[in-house]
Structures are given as C-alpha cells and as structure tokens.
N, CA and C atoms of all chains as a GROMACS GRO file, in nm:
protein
  624
    1MET      N    1   9.528   9.339   9.745
    1MET     CA    2   9.500   9.442   9.846
    1MET      C    3   9.445   9.375   9.972
    2ASP      N    4   9.477   9.436  10.083
    2ASP     CA    5   9.434   9.385  10.212
    2ASP      C    6   9.280   9.393  10.226
    3PHE      N    7   9.220   9.277  10.244
    3PHE     CA    8   9.072   9.274  10.249
    3PHE      C    9   9.019   9.352  10.368
    4GLU      N   10   9.091   9.348  10.480
    4GLU     CA   11   9.046   9.423  10.598
    4GLU      C   12   9.039   9.572  10.569
    5LYS      N   13   9.137   9.619  10.491
    5LYS     CA   14   9.142   9.760  10.454
    5LYS      C   15   9.018   9.799  10.374
    6ILE      N   16   8.978   9.710  10.285
    6ILE     CA   17   8.859   9.736  10.204
    6ILE      C   18   8.734   9.742  10.292
    7LYS      N   19   8.726   9.649  10.385
    7LYS     CA   20   8.610   9.648  10.475
    7LYS      C   21   8.601   9.778  10.553
    8ILE      N   22   8.716   9.825  10.599
    8ILE     CA   23   8.718   9.949  10.678
    8ILE      C   24   8.677  10.067  10.590
    9LEU      N   25   8.730  10.071  10.468
    9LEU     CA   26   8.693  10.179  10.375
    9LEU      C   27   8.541  10.184  10.360
   10ILE      N   28   8.480  10.069  10.343
   10ILE     CA   29   8.336  10.064  10.318
   10ILE      C   30   8.257  10.100  10.445
   11THR      N   31   8.295  10.041  10.558
   11THR     CA   32   8.216  10.067  10.679
   11THR      C   33   8.237  10.209  10.733
   12ASN      N   34   8.346  10.274  10.691
   12ASN     CA   35   8.362  10.416  10.726
   12ASN      C   36   8.253  10.501  10.664
   13LYS      N   37   8.207  10.459  10.543
   13LYS     CA   38   8.107  10.538  10.470
   13LYS      C   39   7.967  10.483  10.489
   14ILE      N   40   7.957  10.351  10.488
   14ILE     CA   41   7.825  10.288  10.503
   14ILE      C   42   7.831  10.215  10.637
   15GLU      N   43   7.788  10.284  10.740
   15GLU     CA   44   7.821  10.239  10.876
   15GLU      C   45   7.762  10.103  10.914
   16ASP      N   46   7.643  10.074  10.866
   16ASP     CA   47   7.582   9.946  10.909
   16ASP      C   48   7.619   9.830  10.816
   17ALA      N   49   7.717   9.855  10.726
   17ALA     CA   50   7.744   9.754  10.623
   17ALA      C   51   7.812   9.629  10.678
   18ASP      N   52   7.764   9.514  10.633
   18ASP     CA   53   7.838   9.389  10.649
   18ASP      C   54   7.903   9.361  10.514
   19VAL      N   55   8.031   9.334  10.517
   19VAL     CA   56   8.104   9.318  10.392
   19VAL      C   57   8.168   9.179  10.388
   20GLU      N   58   8.141   9.111  10.278
   20GLU     CA   59   8.199   8.978  10.258
   20GLU      C   60   8.286   8.986  10.134
   21ILE      N   61   8.410   8.948  10.144
   21ILE     CA   62   8.500   8.960  10.028
   21ILE      C   63   8.555   8.823   9.990
   22THR      N   64   8.548   8.793   9.862
   22THR     CA   65   8.610   8.669   9.815
   22THR      C   66   8.709   8.701   9.703
   23ASP      N   67   8.811   8.619   9.695
   23ASP     CA   68   8.913   8.633   9.593
   23ASP      C   69   8.869   8.549   9.474
   24LEU      N   70   8.832   8.613   9.364
   24LEU     CA   71   8.771   8.540   9.253
   24LEU      C   72   8.871   8.463   9.168
   25THR      N   73   8.993   8.509   9.166
   25THR     CA   74   9.089   8.451   9.072
   25THR      C   75   9.214   8.395   9.140
   26GLY      N   76   9.224   8.412   9.272
   26GLY     CA   77   9.342   8.365   9.342
   26GLY      C   78   9.458   8.462   9.335
   27THR      N   79   9.433   8.579   9.276
   27THR     CA   80   9.540   8.678   9.260
   27THR      C   81   9.518   8.801   9.348
   28ARG      N   82   9.412   8.798   9.426
   28ARG     CA   83   9.376   8.905   9.519
   28ARG      C   84   9.354   9.040   9.453
   29ASP      N   85   9.330   9.042   9.322
   29ASP     CA   86   9.298   9.170   9.260
   29ASP      C   87   9.167   9.166   9.179
   30HIS      N   88   9.105   9.049   9.172
   30HIS     CA   89   8.968   9.038   9.119
   30HIS      C   90   8.882   8.997   9.239
   31LEU      N   91   8.806   9.090   9.289
   31LEU     CA   92   8.738   9.064   9.416
   31LEU      C   93   8.586   9.052   9.400
   32GLY      N   94   8.532   8.960   9.476
   32GLY     CA   95   8.386   8.950   9.485
   32GLY      C   96   8.343   9.013   9.616
   33LEU      N   97   8.251   9.107   9.608
   33LEU     CA   98   8.207   9.181   9.726
   33LEU      C   99   8.058   9.164   9.746
   34VAL      N  100   8.019   9.119   9.864
   34VAL     CA  101   7.877   9.123   9.898
   34VAL      C  102   7.863   9.223  10.011
   35VAL      N  103   7.788   9.328   9.986
   35VAL     CA  104   7.771   9.433  10.087
   35VAL      C  105   7.625   9.436  10.127
   36SER      N  106   7.599   9.417  10.255
   36SER     CA  107   7.459   9.429  10.296
   36SER      C  108   7.444   9.546  10.391
   37SER      N  109   7.343   9.627  10.362
   37SER     CA  110   7.319   9.747  10.440
   37SER      C  111   7.176   9.792  10.419
   38ASN      N  112   7.118   9.846  10.523
   38ASN     CA  113   6.982   9.900  10.507
   38ASN      C  114   6.981  10.035  10.437
   39GLN      N  115   7.100  10.091  10.418
   39GLN     CA  116   7.107  10.218  10.343
   39GLN      C  117   7.077  10.196  10.193
   40PHE      N  118   7.074  10.072  10.149
   40PHE     CA  119   7.041  10.044  10.009
   40PHE      C  120   6.891  10.046   9.984
   41LYS      N  121   6.815  10.041  10.091
   41LYS     CA  122   6.668  10.033  10.079
   41LYS      C  123   6.611  10.145   9.994
   42GLY      N  124   6.524  10.107   9.903
   42GLY     CA  125   6.455  10.207   9.822
   42GLY      C  126   6.540  10.270   9.714
   43LYS      N  127   6.667  10.225   9.703
   43LYS     CA  128   6.752  10.282   9.597
   43LYS      C  129   6.759  10.186   9.480
   44MET      N  130   6.772  10.244   9.360
   44MET     CA  131   6.787  10.160   9.242
   44MET      C  132   6.924  10.092   9.245
   45LEU      N  133   6.931   9.978   9.176
   45LEU     CA  134   7.052   9.898   9.173
   45LEU      C  135   7.176   9.981   9.139
   46ILE      N  136   7.161  10.066   9.037
   46ILE     CA  137   7.276  10.146   8.995
   46ILE      C  138   7.321  10.239   9.108
   47GLU      N  139   7.226  10.293   9.183
   47GLU     CA  140   7.262  10.382   9.294
   47GLU      C  141   7.331  10.304   9.406
   48GLN      N  142   7.282  10.184   9.433
   48GLN     CA  143   7.343  10.100   9.536
   48GLN      C  144   7.488  10.069   9.500
   49HIS      N  145   7.508  10.032   9.372
   49HIS     CA  146   7.643  10.000   9.327
   49HIS      C  147   7.732  10.123   9.328
   50ARG      N  148   7.673  10.237   9.292
   50ARG     CA  149   7.751  10.361   9.292
   50ARG      C  150   7.804  10.393   9.432
   51MET      N  151   7.722  10.368   9.534
   51MET     CA  152   7.766  10.395   9.672
   51MET      C  153   7.893  10.317   9.704
   52VAL      N  154   7.898  10.192   9.657
   52VAL     CA  155   8.015  10.109   9.684
   52VAL      C  156   8.131  10.148   9.592
   53MET      N  157   8.100  10.169   9.464
   53MET     CA  158   8.202  10.205   9.366
   53MET      C  159   8.273  10.334   9.404
   54ASP      N  160   8.195  10.432   9.452
   54ASP     CA  161   8.255  10.561   9.489
   54ASP      C  162   8.363  10.543   9.595
   55ILE      N  163   8.338  10.450   9.685
   55ILE     CA  164   8.433  10.425   9.793
   55ILE      C  165   8.560  10.358   9.739
   56LEU      N  166   8.544  10.272   9.639
   56LEU     CA  167   8.657  10.194   9.589
   56LEU      C  168   8.728  10.256   9.470
   57LYS      N  169   8.674  10.370   9.426
   57LYS     CA  170   8.723  10.433   9.303
   57LYS      C  171   8.875  10.447   9.300
   58GLU      N  172   8.932  10.497   9.406
   58GLU     CA  173   9.077  10.519   9.409
   58GLU      C  174   9.154  10.386   9.407
   59SER      N  175   9.105  10.290   9.485
   59SER     CA  176   9.174  10.160   9.491
   59SER      C  177   9.169  10.089   9.356
   60LEU      N  178   9.062  10.116   9.280
   60LEU     CA  179   9.046  10.049   9.151
   60LEU      C  180   9.148  10.097   9.049
   61LYS      N  181   9.209  10.213   9.075
   61LYS     CA  182   9.308  10.263   8.979
   61LYS      C  183   9.436  10.182   8.987
   62GLU      N  184   9.469  10.132   9.106
   62GLU     CA  185   9.597  10.064   9.124
   62GLU      C  186   9.582   9.921   9.176
   63GLU      N  187   9.534   9.912   9.299
   63GLU     CA  188   9.546   9.784   9.369
   63GLU      C  189   9.446   9.678   9.325
   64ILE      N  190   9.328   9.722   9.285
   64ILE     CA  191   9.226   9.625   9.246
   64ILE      C  192   9.206   9.633   9.096
   65HIS      N  193   9.206   9.519   9.030
   65HIS     CA  194   9.181   9.520   8.886
   65HIS      C  195   9.031   9.522   8.858
   66ALA      N  196   8.957   9.443   8.933
   66ALA     CA  197   8.814   9.433   8.906
   66ALA      C  198   8.738   9.391   9.031
   67VAL      N  199   8.617   9.441   9.044
   67VAL     CA  200   8.530   9.396   9.152
   67VAL      C  201   8.397   9.350   9.097
   68LYS      N  202   8.344   9.252   9.165
   68LYS     CA  203   8.212   9.204   9.133
   68LYS      C  204   8.129   9.238   9.256
   69ILE      N  205   8.030   9.322   9.237
   69ILE     CA  206   7.956   9.373   9.354
   69ILE      C  207   7.816   9.314   9.358
   70LYS      N  208   7.776   9.278   9.478
   70LYS     CA  209   7.638   9.238   9.500
   70LYS      C  210   7.592   9.316   9.623
   71THR      N  211   7.484   9.389   9.607
   71THR     CA  212   7.434   9.466   9.721
   71THR      C  213   7.302   9.405   9.767
   72VAL      N  214   7.288   9.395   9.898
   72VAL     CA  215   7.162   9.343   9.953
   72VAL      C  216   7.123   9.426  10.075
   73THR      N  217   6.996   9.424  10.106
   73THR     CA  218   6.953   9.488  10.231
   73THR      C  219   6.946   9.380  10.338
   74LYS      N  220   6.944   9.424  10.462
   74LYS     CA  221   6.959   9.327  10.571
   74LYS      C  222   6.832   9.247  10.600
   75ASP      N  223   6.717   9.298  10.554
   75ASP     CA  224   6.597   9.217  10.581
   75ASP      C  225   6.507   9.210  10.460
   76MET      N  226   8.992   7.863   7.630
   76MET     CA  227   8.982   7.863   7.775
   76MET      C  228   8.845   7.914   7.816
   77SER      N  229   8.790   7.855   7.919
   77SER     CA  230   8.656   7.898   7.961
   77SER      C  231   8.667   8.028   8.041
   78ASN      N  232   8.563   8.105   8.035
   78ASN     CA  233   8.559   8.233   8.106
   78ASN      C  234   8.486   8.214   8.238
   79PRO      N  235   8.558   8.229   8.351
   79PRO     CA  236   8.494   8.206   8.481
   79PRO      C  237   8.382   8.305   8.510
   80PHE      N  238   8.376   8.416   8.434
   80PHE     CA  239   8.276   8.518   8.462
   80PHE      C  240   8.154   8.507   8.370
   81ASN      N  241   8.155   8.406   8.282
   81ASN     CA  242   8.042   8.391   8.191
   81ASN      C  243   7.926   8.321   8.262
   82VAL      N  244   7.820   8.397   8.292
   82VAL     CA  245   7.709   8.341   8.369
   82VAL      C  246   7.626   8.242   8.287
   83LEU      N  247   7.640   8.247   8.155
   83LEU     CA  248   7.561   8.157   8.070
   83LEU      C  249   7.625   8.019   8.061
   84GLY      N  250   7.753   8.011   8.096
   84GLY     CA  251   7.824   7.884   8.083
   84GLY      C  252   7.874   7.865   7.940
   85ASP      N  253   7.955   7.767   7.921
   85ASP     CA  254   8.022   7.751   7.792
   85ASP      C  255   7.935   7.688   7.684
   86GLN      N  256   7.823   7.627   7.727
   86GLN     CA  257   7.740   7.560   7.627
   86GLN      C  258   7.672   7.661   7.533
   87SER      N  259   7.667   7.786   7.578
   87SER     CA  260   7.594   7.885   7.499
   87SER      C  261   7.690   7.970   7.417
   88THR      N  262   7.693   7.946   7.288
   88THR     CA  263   7.774   8.032   7.201
   88THR      C  264   7.690   8.082   7.085
   89PRO      N  265   7.598   8.175   7.116
   89PRO     CA  266   7.512   8.226   7.011
   89PRO      C  267   7.593   8.312   6.914
   90PRO      N  268   7.538   8.335   6.793
   90PRO     CA  269   7.610   8.421   6.699
   90PRO      C  270   7.625   8.561   6.757
   91ASN      N  271   7.732   8.625   6.717
   91ASN     CA  272   7.764   8.757   6.765
   91ASN      C  273   7.667   8.861   6.707
   92SER      N  274   7.597   8.935   6.793
   92SER     CA  275   7.506   9.038   6.740
   92SER      C  276   7.566   9.177   6.758
   93GLY      N  277   7.692   9.183   6.803
   93GLY     CA  278   7.757   9.312   6.824
   93GLY      C  279   7.855   9.345   6.713
   94GLN      N  280   7.886   9.473   6.704
   94GLN     CA  281   7.973   9.520   6.598
   94GLN      C  282   8.055   9.635   6.651
   95GLU      N  283   8.183   9.638   6.619
   95GLU     CA  284   8.265   9.748   6.665
   95GLU      C  285   8.227   9.875   6.593
   96HIS      N  286   8.213   9.984   6.670
   96HIS     CA  287   8.175  10.112   6.613
   96HIS      C  288   8.290  10.171   6.532
   97GLN      N  289   8.259  10.219   6.413
   97GLN     CA  290   8.361  10.286   6.331
   97GLN      C  291   8.338  10.437   6.341
   98GLU      N  292   8.431  10.505   6.399
   98GLU     CA  293   8.416  10.649   6.418
   98GLU      C  294   8.446  10.722   6.288
   99GLN      N  295   8.350  10.801   6.242
   99GLN     CA  296   8.371  10.875   6.118
   99GLN      C  297   8.444  11.006   6.145
  100GLU      N  298   8.379  11.092   6.223
  100GLU     CA  299   8.440  11.222   6.255
  100GLU      C  300   8.468  11.227   6.404
  101LYS      N  301   8.588  11.263   6.438
  101LYS     CA  302   8.621  11.274   6.580
  101LYS      C  303   8.615  11.420   6.623
  102SER      N  304   8.528  11.450   6.716
  102SER     CA  305   8.522  11.586   6.769
  102SER      C  306   8.647  11.612   6.852
  103GLU      N  307   8.694  11.735   6.850
  103GLU     CA  308   8.811  11.774   6.929
  103GLU      C  309   8.779  11.765   7.078
  104ASN      N  310   8.653  11.798   7.109
  104ASN     CA  311   8.609  11.799   7.248
  104ASN      C  312   8.574  11.657   7.291
  105LEU      N  313   8.641  11.609   7.396
  105LEU     CA  314   8.626  11.468   7.436
  105LEU      C  315   8.482  11.434   7.474
  106ASN      N  316   8.420  11.527   7.545
  106ASN     CA  317   8.281  11.505   7.587
  106ASN      C  318   8.188  11.492   7.466
  107GLU      N  319   8.210  11.578   7.368
  107GLU     CA  320   8.130  11.573   7.244
  107GLU      C  321   8.158  11.443   7.169
  108ARG      N  322   8.284  11.406   7.171
  108ARG     CA  323   8.325  11.284   7.101
  108ARG      C  324   8.257  11.163   7.164
  109ILE      N  325   8.255  11.157   7.297
  109ILE     CA  326   8.191  11.045   7.365
  109ILE      C  327   8.041  11.043   7.335
  110LYS      N  328   7.979  11.161   7.340
  110LYS     CA  329   7.835  11.167   7.307
  110LYS      C  330   7.808  11.111   7.168
  111GLY      N  331   7.897  11.145   7.074
  111GLY     CA  332   7.883  11.096   6.937
  111GLY      C  333   7.894  10.943   6.931
  112ILE      N  334   7.988  10.891   7.007
  112ILE     CA  335   8.009  10.746   7.006
  112ILE      C  336   7.890  10.675   7.070
  113VAL      N  337   7.849  10.722   7.188
  113VAL     CA  338   7.738  10.659   7.260
  113VAL      C  339   7.610  10.667   7.176
  114GLY      N  340   7.594  10.778   7.106
  114GLY     CA  341   7.473  10.801   7.029
  114GLY      C  342   7.467  10.724   6.898
  115SER      N  343   7.575  10.655   6.865
  115SER     CA  344   7.578  10.587   6.734
  115SER      C  345   7.490  10.462   6.731
  116SER      N  346   7.449  10.414   6.848
  116SER     CA  347   7.361  10.298   6.853
  116SER      C  348   7.278  10.304   6.981
  117ASP      N  349   7.152  10.262   6.973
  117ASP     CA  350   7.067  10.263   7.092
  117ASP      C  351   7.126  10.175   7.202
  118ILE      N  352   7.193  10.068   7.162
  118ILE     CA  353   7.253   9.977   7.259
  118ILE      C  354   7.403   9.983   7.237
  119PHE      N  355   7.473  10.031   7.339
  119PHE     CA  356   7.617  10.055   7.320
  119PHE      C  357   7.697  10.003   7.438
  120LEU      N  358   7.812   9.945   7.406
  120LEU     CA  359   7.898   9.887   7.510
  120LEU      C  360   8.043   9.934   7.493
  121PHE      N  361   8.093  10.000   7.597
  121PHE     CA  362   8.237  10.027   7.603
  121PHE      C  363   8.300   9.906   7.669
  122MET      N  364   8.399   9.847   7.603
  122MET     CA  365   8.453   9.720   7.651
  122MET      C  366   8.603   9.712   7.627
  123LYS      N  367   8.664   9.608   7.684
  123LYS     CA  368   8.803   9.580   7.653
  123LYS      C  369   8.805   9.472   7.546
  124GLY      N  370   8.857   9.508   7.429
  124GLY     CA  371   8.856   9.417   7.316
  124GLY      C  372   8.734   9.441   7.228
  125THR      N  373   8.701   9.341   7.149
  125THR     CA  374   8.588   9.351   7.056
  125THR      C  375   8.495   9.232   7.082
  126PRO      N  376   8.371   9.237   7.029
  126PRO     CA  377   8.281   9.123   7.049
  126PRO      C  378   8.343   8.992   6.998
  127GLU      N  379   8.423   9.000   6.892
  127GLU     CA  380   8.487   8.881   6.838
  127GLU      C  381   8.600   8.833   6.929
  128ALA      N  382   8.670   8.930   6.989
  128ALA     CA  383   8.786   8.895   7.072
  128ALA      C  384   8.791   8.982   7.198
  129PRO      N  385   8.703   8.952   7.294
  129PRO     CA  386   8.704   9.030   7.419
  129PRO      C  387   8.835   9.006   7.496
  130GLN      N  388   8.885   9.110   7.560
  130GLN     CA  389   9.014   9.098   7.630
  130GLN      C  390   8.997   9.096   7.781
  131CYS      N  391   8.874   9.077   7.828
  131CYS     CA  392   8.850   9.078   7.972
  131CYS      C  393   8.725   8.994   7.998
  132GLY      N  394   8.728   8.918   8.106
  132GLY     CA  395   8.618   8.827   8.135
  132GLY      C  396   8.485   8.897   8.156
  133PHE      N  397   8.489   9.016   8.216
  133PHE     CA  398   8.365   9.090   8.240
  133PHE      C  399   8.306   9.140   8.108
  134SER      N  400   8.392   9.195   8.023
  134SER     CA  401   8.346   9.241   7.892
  134SER      C  402   8.289   9.125   7.812
  135ALA      N  403   8.359   9.012   7.819
  135ALA     CA  404   8.315   8.893   7.745
  135ALA      C  405   8.177   8.848   7.793
  136ASN      N  406   8.154   8.858   7.923
  136ASN     CA  407   8.025   8.815   7.978
  136ASN      C  408   7.910   8.903   7.928
  137VAL      N  409   7.932   9.035   7.927
  137VAL     CA  410   7.825   9.124   7.880
  137VAL      C  411   7.796   9.096   7.733
  138CYS      N  412   7.901   9.078   7.652
  138CYS     CA  413   7.881   9.043   7.511
  138CYS      C  414   7.801   8.913   7.499
  139ALA      N  415   7.837   8.815   7.582
  139ALA     CA  416   7.769   8.685   7.574
  139ALA      C  417   7.620   8.702   7.604
  140LEU      N  418   7.587   8.786   7.703
  140LEU     CA  419   7.446   8.808   7.737
  140LEU      C  420   7.372   8.877   7.622
  141LEU      N  421   7.436   8.979   7.563
  141LEU     CA  422   7.372   9.052   7.454
  141LEU      C  423   7.357   8.962   7.331
  142ASN      N  424   7.457   8.882   7.303
  142ASN     CA  425   7.449   8.788   7.190
  142ASN      C  426   7.339   8.687   7.213
  143HIS      N  427   7.329   8.644   7.340
  143HIS     CA  428   7.227   8.546   7.376
  143HIS      C  429   7.088   8.603   7.351
  144LEU      N  430   7.068   8.731   7.384
  144LEU     CA  431   6.939   8.795   7.358
  144LEU      C  432   6.922   8.823   7.209
  145GLY      N  433   7.033   8.835   7.139
  145GLY     CA  434   7.029   8.860   6.996
  145GLY      C  435   7.000   9.005   6.959
  146VAL      N  436   7.022   9.096   7.052
  146VAL     CA  437   6.997   9.237   7.022
  146VAL      C  438   7.117   9.297   6.949
  147PRO      N  439   7.090   9.388   6.854
  147PRO     CA  440   7.202   9.452   6.785
  147PRO      C  441   7.268   9.557   6.875
  148TYR      N  442   7.398   9.555   6.882
  148TYR     CA  443   7.467   9.655   6.964
  148TYR      C  444   7.600   9.692   6.901
  149LYS      N  445   7.649   9.808   6.942
  149LYS     CA  446   7.780   9.850   6.895
  149LYS      C  447   7.874   9.862   7.012
  150THR      N  448   8.002   9.850   6.982
  150THR     CA  449   8.101   9.850   7.090
  150THR      C  450   8.216   9.944   7.058
  151PHE      N  451   8.285   9.984   7.165
  151PHE     CA  452   8.409  10.060   7.149
  151PHE      C  453   8.515   9.993   7.233
  152ASN      N  454   8.631   9.970   7.173
  152ASN     CA  455   8.741   9.904   7.244
  152ASN      C  456   8.827  10.010   7.315
  153VAL      N  457   8.812  10.019   7.446
  153VAL     CA  458   8.885  10.123   7.520
  153VAL      C  459   9.036  10.096   7.525
  154LEU      N  460   9.076   9.972   7.499
  154LEU     CA  461   9.220   9.942   7.501
  154LEU      C  462   9.291  10.007   7.382
  155ALA      N  463   9.213  10.042   7.281
  155ALA     CA  464   9.273  10.101   7.162
  155ALA      C  465   9.276  10.254   7.169
  156ASP      N  466   9.225  10.312   7.275
  156ASP     CA  467   9.216  10.458   7.281
  156ASP      C  468   9.221  10.506   7.425
  157MET      N  469   9.336  10.559   7.466
  157MET     CA  470   9.354  10.599   7.606
  157MET      C  471   9.265  10.717   7.644
  158ASP      N  472   9.237  10.806   7.548
  158ASP     CA  473   9.150  10.922   7.579
  158ASP      C  474   9.012  10.875   7.622
  159ILE      N  475   8.959  10.781   7.545
  159ILE     CA  476   8.825  10.730   7.575
  159ILE      C  477   8.829  10.640   7.698
  160ARG      N  478   8.936  10.566   7.713
  160ARG     CA  479   8.946  10.474   7.827
  160ARG      C  480   8.928  10.551   7.959
  161GLN      N  481   8.995  10.666   7.971
  161GLN     CA  482   8.977  10.747   8.091
  161GLN      C  483   8.850  10.832   8.080
  162GLY      N  484   8.828  10.886   7.959
  162GLY     CA  485   8.717  10.981   7.938
  162GLY      C  486   8.582  10.922   7.971
  163ILE      N  487   8.563  10.796   7.937
  163ILE     CA  488   8.431  10.736   7.960
  163ILE      C  489   8.405  10.717   8.109
  164LYS      N  490   8.513  10.697   8.185
  164LYS     CA  491   8.498  10.682   8.331
  164LYS      C  492   8.454  10.814   8.393
  165ASP      N  493   8.507  10.922   8.341
  165ASP     CA  494   8.468  11.054   8.391
  165ASP      C  495   8.326  11.088   8.346
  166TYR      N  496   8.295  11.050   8.222
  166TYR     CA  497   8.164  11.080   8.163
  166TYR      C  498   8.051  11.020   8.247
  167SER      N  499   8.069  10.894   8.287
  167SER     CA  500   7.964  10.824   8.360
  167SER      C  501   7.985  10.831   8.511
  168ASN      N  502   8.102  10.882   8.552
  168ASN     CA  503   8.141  10.877   8.693
  168ASN      C  504   8.134  10.734   8.745
  169TRP      N  505   8.193  10.646   8.669
  169TRP     CA  506   8.194  10.502   8.702
  169TRP      C  507   8.334  10.451   8.672
  170PRO      N  508   8.400  10.385   8.769
  170PRO     CA  509   8.544  10.363   8.753
  170PRO      C  510   8.588  10.242   8.672
  171THR      N  511   8.493  10.162   8.624
  171THR     CA  512   8.536  10.039   8.557
  171THR      C  513   8.474  10.022   8.418
  172ILE      N  514   8.537   9.934   8.342
  172ILE     CA  515   8.492   9.891   8.210
  172ILE      C  516   8.458   9.743   8.227
  173PRO      N  517   8.356   9.688   8.167
  173PRO     CA  518   8.267   9.744   8.065
  173PRO      C  519   8.164   9.844   8.120
  174GLN      N  520   8.113   9.925   8.029
  174GLN     CA  521   8.005  10.018   8.060
  174GLN      C  522   7.898  10.003   7.952
  175PHE      N  523   7.776   9.982   7.998
  175PHE     CA  524   7.666   9.954   7.907
  175PHE      C  525   7.567  10.072   7.903
  176TYR      N  526   7.529  10.113   7.782
  176TYR     CA  527   7.440  10.228   7.763
  176TYR      C  528   7.319  10.188   7.678
  177VAL      N  529   7.202  10.237   7.716
  177VAL     CA  530   7.084  10.222   7.632
  177VAL      C  531   7.029  10.361   7.605
  178LYS      N  532   7.014  10.392   7.477
  178LYS     CA  533   6.970  10.525   7.433
  178LYS      C  534   7.047  10.636   7.503
  179GLY      N  535   7.176  10.619   7.512
  179GLY     CA  536   7.261  10.722   7.568
  179GLY      C  537   7.267  10.726   7.719
  180GLN      N  538   7.184  10.646   7.785
  180GLN     CA  539   7.183  10.645   7.931
  180GLN      C  540   7.271  10.532   7.984
  181PHE      N  541   7.356  10.566   8.081
  181PHE     CA  542   7.440  10.464   8.143
  181PHE      C  543   7.353  10.370   8.227
  182VAL      N  544   7.364  10.242   8.201
  182VAL     CA  545   7.285  10.143   8.275
  182VAL      C  546   7.368  10.077   8.384
  183GLY      N  547   7.492  10.043   8.354
  183GLY     CA  548   7.577   9.981   8.456
  183GLY      C  549   7.691   9.904   8.394
  184GLY      N  550   7.765   9.837   8.481
  184GLY     CA  551   7.874   9.751   8.438
  184GLY      C  552   7.831   9.606   8.440
  185ASN      N  553   7.927   9.517   8.442
  185ASN     CA  554   7.898   9.374   8.431
  185ASN      C  555   7.803   9.321   8.538
  186ASP      N  556   7.826   9.360   8.664
  186ASP     CA  557   7.743   9.304   8.772
  186ASP      C  558   7.597   9.344   8.757
  187ILE      N  559   7.577   9.472   8.725
  187ILE     CA  560   7.440   9.523   8.713
  187ILE      C  561   7.371   9.457   8.594
  188ILE      N  562   7.443   9.447   8.481
  188ILE     CA  563   7.383   9.386   8.362
  188ILE      C  564   7.347   9.240   8.390
  189THR      N  565   7.439   9.171   8.461
  189THR     CA  566   7.413   9.031   8.494
  189THR      C  567   7.290   9.019   8.584
  190GLU      N  568   7.282   9.106   8.685
  190GLU     CA  569   7.168   9.099   8.776
  190GLU      C  570   7.038   9.134   8.704
  191LEU      N  571   7.044   9.236   8.617
  191LEU     CA  572   6.924   9.274   8.542
  191LEU      C  573   6.882   9.163   8.446
  192TYR      N  574   6.981   9.092   8.392
  192TYR     CA  575   6.950   8.979   8.304
  192TYR      C  576   6.883   8.868   8.384
  193GLU      N  577   6.939   8.839   8.500
  193GLU     CA  578   6.888   8.728   8.580
  193GLU      C  579   6.747   8.754   8.633
  194ASN      N  580   6.715   8.882   8.660
  194ASN     CA  581   6.579   8.909   8.708
  194ASN      C  582   6.484   8.954   8.597
  195GLY      N  583   6.533   8.950   8.472
  195GLY     CA  584   6.446   8.976   8.358
  195GLY      C  585   6.430   9.122   8.319
  196GLU      N  586   6.490   9.212   8.397
  196GLU     CA  587   6.473   9.355   8.366
  196GLU      C  588   6.549   9.396   8.240
  197LEU      N  589   6.659   9.327   8.212
  197LEU     CA  590   6.736   9.361   8.092
  197LEU      C  591   6.653   9.327   7.967
  198GLN      N  592   6.590   9.210   7.970
  198GLN     CA  593   6.506   9.168   7.858
  198GLN      C  594   6.392   9.268   7.837
  199GLU      N  595   6.335   9.317   7.949
  199GLU     CA  596   6.226   9.415   7.943
  199GLU      C  597   6.278   9.547   7.884
  200MET      N  598   6.394   9.588   7.930
  200MET     CA  599   6.455   9.713   7.884
  200MET      C  600   6.484   9.709   7.734
  201LEU      N  601   6.519   9.588   7.684
  201LEU     CA  602   6.562   9.574   7.545
  201LEU      C  603   6.455   9.509   7.457
  202LYS      N  604   6.331   9.504   7.508
  202LYS     CA  605   6.230   9.423   7.437
  202LYS      C  606   6.202   9.471   7.294
  203ASP      N  607   6.217   9.601   7.270
  203ASP     CA  608   6.194   9.652   7.135
  203ASP      C  609   6.304   9.611   7.037
  204TYR      N  610   6.413   9.560   7.090
  204TYR     CA  611   6.528   9.529   7.006
  204TYR      C  612   6.548   9.378   6.988
  205LEU      N  613   6.466   9.301   7.062
  205LEU     CA  614   6.481   9.156   7.052
  205LEU      C  615   6.441   9.110   6.912
  206PRO      N  616   6.507   9.008   6.860
  206PRO     CA  617   6.473   8.962   6.726
  206PRO      C  618   6.329   8.910   6.722
  207LYS      N  619   6.260   8.938   6.611
  207LYS     CA  620   6.121   8.892   6.597
  207LYS      C  621   6.122   8.742   6.569
  208GLU      N  622   6.029   8.676   6.635
  208GLU     CA  623   6.022   8.530   6.617
  208GLU      C  624   5.981   8.496   6.474
   0.00000   0.00000   0.00000
C-alpha cells in the first residue's frame, strides 16, 4: 500500500500527527508505524493504539497484512 | 527459521506454558460463544496457529513472552474457525490478531503486549499467575 496514502489517512483524523512508516518485511504489507501526536497525552496505551487502528481498520482487511504501532507524544 | 518479530531473540526458548482451548459446548449465539471461550482461562490469547506451532510472527511473539513469564494461558486458533476469526474482531472492536485478554478484558495485540512487557506492566498485571520460586 502507498505509504503516503496511509500518512494522509492518519493526519486527516489526527491533525498534528507526525507519521513514520517502515516496511518491516520488504513486502510493503507488514508495516511499522511510529505516530507522534499530542492528542495521545493522558490516554492509556490501548486508547492511543485504538485511535490509529480505527483509521487503518478498512485497509487492514485488504491491503495491509499487519501493522506494528508505536505511539508517542511530541514532548 | 528465526522470527523477526520475536523481541526476546532466539536464545530464549522457554517451555510452553500455553494450551489450546478445547471447546466443550458451543453456544449458537456467537457473542455468547466468544464469552465462553474468553472466560475459560484468566489469561487468554486468540492467535493464528497454536502455542506449539504459531502461524504468524506476531502471535509467536506473544506466546514467547507468555512462555518466558511462565504464566498458564489458553489459546484459540482463529485460522481453524472463520466465525471466531471475524467475530473476535467485532467483539473487541480491534481489527487484528493476536488478541490478548486477562480476566475477560481485552488488553491489546502484539505491540501493546510487547510494550507492556518491556516497561514491566505486563509482569505486574500477571503477577498472581507467575510461577512460585
């Protein structure tokens, strides 16, 4: 899947997000995602991941086999 | 072959402390059926494959972490049951497998379990189940 498309999907919902994507397996369908946003502040890890997962839910059915998510706040 | 997603590395091959869940009675209602499965063990993992033969690197990693801690857990192989494979995603509103549950509560998938392990929260969460020295 086009990495730029993923970045746009995420920043459409989490506006201040910086998104870093790496191809974990060389097949472009196991992705490593580092998302940093201040919207994660004060939220539990599961909630932070849910925010990202909700955005990728549809893509995960077809184009992406697996994602590895890391969420961080900006400061 | 080594698993690129195994955070413990290949040197760690502790004995398997997980066991595949054997379903006795299947409820007609999928939601009830899932509740029954999740409730069969305080520590439960929906995964691809079995603890002996995981079919996905992420599932294998969660098993490796649980084996490393030595906590008893039960598993369900979603590849063997399409109803549960989709049903569990709807149940937790989480789109991927593996899915890890403690006392019926969804805790997270591979990334969350790995992060909780690395910062010690997983050990704290499972402290009552750790083997006695």
